[in-house]
C-alpha positions, 0 to 999 in steps of 0.5 A: 212145530216142535218145542223141548220144555226146559228143565232146568226150571226144578232147580227153582227157587221162590216163595210160596205159602203152603197154603197156595198149593192146596185148592179152596175145593179140595176135601181136606179145607172142607174137612177142616172147615166142619170138624173141631179136633179139640175135643180129643185133647179132653178125650184121651188126658187121662191116657198120655203120662206127664213124664217121660218123651214127647207122644206124637199129637192123637188130634196128628192121630186122629187124622191120618187116620181120617187121611187113608180112610178119607182116600182109600190108602190101604195101610199107614204106611202108604199113607205116611209116603203119601204125606211127605209128598201131597202137600194137600195132607200137609196143610191139613195135619199143619206140617210146614214142607221141612216138618218132620212126620211121625 
């Protein structure tokens, strides 16, 4: 019997937490649990000025590099494109559904 899937459900509104979309055994969860990235702030504090435009969080920059290297993404531009659609990467960086990526 041939059946067809109704694709109208794409517009369906649902309430879901980003945390629910990332599997418990995903590699980004393991990296987040294993590494405390807060030490980076102490390492780079002297290189940032107290005046001027706000910077991109240095931990985010390091985590972006982790994503790029770990998942074999060839360029930072491609990494940013992946970040726009991959919810596990957004979770790892601490970004929500609608947060703009750097």
